C-alpha positions as CSV (number, residue, x, y, z in Angstrom):
1,M,-2.1,-7.0,10.1
2,E,-0.5,-4.0,11.5
3,K,-2.7,-1.2,12.6
4,F,-2.6,2.2,10.6
5,T,-3.1,5.2,12.5
6,K,-0.7,7.9,11.4
7,I,2.5,7.6,9.1
8,E,5.2,10.0,9.0
9,G,7.9,9.6,6.5
10,V,9.7,10.5,3.4
11,A,7.6,10.4,0.3
12,A,9.1,9.2,-2.9
13,P,8.0,10.6,-6.3
14,M,7.0,8.3,-9.0
15,P,5.3,10.5,-11.9
16,L,4.7,7.6,-14.3
17,V,1.3,6.8,-15.4
18,N,-0.1,3.3,-15.9
19,V,2.3,1.4,-13.5
20,D,1.1,-2.0,-13.9
21,T,1.4,-4.9,-11.4
22,D,4.0,-6.6,-13.3
23,M,6.2,-3.4,-13.2
24,I,5.6,-3.5,-9.3
25,I,6.6,-7.1,-8.9
26,P,7.5,-9.1,-12.1
27,K,5.9,-12.5,-12.7
28,Q,9.1,-14.5,-11.9
29,Y,8.6,-13.5,-8.2
30,L,5.0,-14.9,-7.9
31,K,6.0,-18.3,-7.1
32,T,6.1,-17.7,-3.4
33,I,2.9,-17.5,-1.2
34,K,4.9,-15.6,1.6
35,R,4.3,-12.1,2.2
36,T,7.9,-11.1,3.2
37,G,11.0,-11.0,1.2
38,L,9.4,-9.4,-1.8
39,G,10.6,-5.8,-1.1
40,V,14.0,-6.5,-2.6
41,S,12.4,-7.2,-5.8
42,L,10.0,-4.2,-5.8
43,F,10.1,-2.5,-9.2
44,D,12.7,-5.1,-10.2
45,E,13.2,-4.2,-13.9
46,M,13.3,-0.4,-13.1
47,R,15.5,-0.8,-10.2
48,Y,18.2,-3.1,-11.4
49,D,20.2,-3.7,-14.6
50,T,20.5,-7.0,-16.4
51,D,23.5,-7.9,-14.2
52,G,21.5,-7.2,-10.9
53,N,23.3,-3.9,-10.1
54,E,21.2,-1.0,-8.9
55,I,20.4,1.6,-11.4
56,P,21.5,4.9,-9.5
57,D,18.8,7.0,-11.1
58,F,15.9,5.1,-10.1
59,V,14.2,6.9,-7.3
60,L,14.0,4.1,-4.6
61,N,17.8,3.6,-5.1
62,K,18.6,7.3,-4.3
63,P,19.9,7.7,-0.8
64,A,17.1,10.1,0.2
65,Y,14.4,7.6,-0.7
66,R,15.8,4.3,0.4
67,D,13.5,4.4,3.4
68,A,10.5,6.1,1.8
69,K,7.1,5.2,3.4
70,I,4.9,7.0,1.0
71,L,4.8,6.9,-2.7
72,V,3.4,9.6,-4.7
73,A,2.4,8.1,-8.2
74,G,1.1,8.7,-11.6
75,D,-2.4,8.1,-12.9
76,N,-3.9,4.6,-13.0
77,F,-1.3,3.0,-10.6
78,G,-1.6,-0.8,-10.2
79,C,-3.3,-1.7,-13.4
80,G,-2.8,-4.9,-15.0
81,S,-3.1,-8.2,-13.5
82,S,-4.7,-8.7,-10.1
83,R,-1.7,-10.2,-8.2
84,E,-1.7,-9.6,-4.6
85,H,2.1,-9.9,-4.6
86,A,2.1,-6.2,-5.7
87,P,0.9,-4.7,-2.3
88,W,3.0,-7.4,-0.5
89,A,6.1,-6.1,-2.2
90,L,5.3,-2.5,-1.4
91,L,4.7,-3.2,2.2
92,D,7.8,-5.5,2.5
93,F,9.8,-2.4,1.2
94,G,8.1,-0.2,3.8
95,I,5.6,1.6,1.6
96,R,2.4,2.1,3.7
97,V,0.8,4.9,1.7
98,V,0.3,5.3,-2.0
99,I,-1.1,8.5,-3.5
100,S,-2.4,8.9,-7.0
101,T,-5.3,10.3,-9.0
102,S,-6.7,6.9,-9.7
103,F,-5.9,3.2,-9.1
104,A,-7.0,-0.1,-10.7
105,D,-9.8,-1.3,-8.7
106,I,-8.5,-4.8,-7.8
107,F,-5.0,-3.2,-6.6
108,F,-6.9,-0.5,-4.7
109,N,-8.8,-3.1,-2.7
110,N,-5.8,-5.4,-2.2
111,C,-3.9,-2.4,-0.6
112,F,-6.6,-2.1,2.2
113,K,-6.6,-5.8,2.7
114,N,-2.8,-5.7,3.4
115,G,-2.4,-2.6,5.4
116,I,-1.6,-0.1,2.8
117,L,-3.6,3.1,2.5
118,P,-4.1,4.1,-1.2
119,I,-5.2,7.8,-1.4
120,V,-7.1,9.1,-4.4
121,L,-6.7,13.0,-4.7
122,P,-7.4,15.5,-7.7
123,Q,-4.5,16.2,-10.0
124,E,-3.7,19.5,-8.4
125,D,-3.1,18.1,-5.1
126,V,-1.1,15.2,-6.5
127,D,0.9,17.8,-8.2
128,K,1.7,19.7,-4.9
129,L,2.7,16.6,-3.2
130,M,4.9,15.4,-6.2
131,D,6.5,18.8,-5.7
132,D,7.0,18.2,-2.0
133,A,8.5,14.6,-2.7
134,Q,11.0,16.1,-5.0
135,R,12.8,17.5,-1.9
136,G,14.6,14.3,-1.1
137,S,15.2,13.6,2.5
138,N,13.3,16.8,3.3
139,A,10.1,15.3,1.6
140,V,8.5,14.3,4.8
141,L,4.8,14.0,4.8
142,T,2.4,13.1,7.7
143,V,-0.7,11.1,6.8
144,D,-3.2,10.8,9.6
145,L,-6.0,8.3,8.8
146,E,-8.2,9.4,11.7
147,S,-8.4,13.0,10.7
148,Q,-8.2,11.9,7.0
149,T,-5.3,14.6,6.3
150,I,-2.0,14.9,4.7
151,T,0.4,17.4,6.2
152,G,3.1,18.6,4.1
153,P,6.8,19.6,5.0
154,D,5.8,23.4,5.1
155,G,2.6,22.5,7.1
156,G,0.1,22.8,4.5
157,E,-2.9,20.3,4.7
158,I,-4.7,18.2,2.4
159,R,-7.8,16.4,3.1
160,F,-8.7,12.9,1.6
161,D,-11.8,10.8,1.4
162,V,-11.8,7.1,2.5
163,D,-14.5,4.5,2.7
164,P,-15.6,4.3,6.4
165,F,-15.5,0.6,6.6
166,K,-12.0,0.3,4.9
167,K,-10.9,3.1,7.3
168,E,-12.2,1.2,10.4
169,C,-10.4,-2.0,9.2
170,L,-7.1,-0.2,8.8
171,L,-7.4,1.5,12.1
172,N,-7.9,-1.8,13.9
173,G,-5.6,-4.0,11.7
174,L,-8.3,-6.2,10.5
175,D,-7.7,-8.1,7.2
176,D,-10.4,-10.6,6.0
177,I,-9.2,-13.2,8.5
178,G,-9.3,-10.8,11.4
179,L,-12.8,-9.7,10.4
180,T,-13.9,-13.3,10.5
181,L,-12.2,-13.9,13.8
182,K,-14.1,-11.0,15.5
183,N,-17.1,-13.5,15.1
184,E,-15.1,-16.4,16.5
185,A,-17.5,-16.8,19.7
186,A,-20.6,-16.9,17.5
187,I,-18.8,-19.3,14.9
188,G,-18.0,-21.6,17.9
189,T,-21.5,-21.5,19.3
190,F,-23.0,-22.4,15.6
191,E,-20.5,-25.2,15.3
192,S,-21.4,-26.6,18.6
193,K,-25.0,-26.4,17.9
194,Y,-24.8,-27.9,14.5
195,Q,-22.6,-30.8,15.6
196,A,-25.2,-31.6,18.4
197,A,-28.0,-31.5,15.8
198,V,-26.4,-33.4,13.1
199,P,-23.8,-35.6,14.8
200,W,-23.3,-38.0,11.6
201,S,-22.2,-34.9,9.5
């Protein structure tokens, strides 16, 4: 997993509430177990018409937001089913940070496990960042995980809270497998001793 330290990029505004995981990545794209290639289908039903053509008014189809790295979203983002494909699709598109007043618990935790930083802020702070995000290509935010700050295009700063363990995992690029491999030497020692003690197993 790629380490997360500081992200500077355009923030896309999505002031919709209750965006569920089926809206993020529809069920027909859940057949794959690959974490790549899903970005093109992110928000598929809002992003494309029935003929597969881009809908110009959808935020991520607008030229200013095609390379957005940050998403400023409405309340209860990521609700619905627990599909891990949702953060995979966001990450594959290039989104590394999602900011909202609240997230569904499973989606929230899946984000951390896949290198995305979900940030929970009070409504007034989300409103300020949503206003910043409306500036198009000038909507550049800087998210610094180490200092736990978001810096707006005018230099204003907002602090955010993050679980210390989850923060450490993101800073070091550790997903569940990476955390396990930190103990690879101890696991190897245990396996050797176990095999010597019970060679018939």
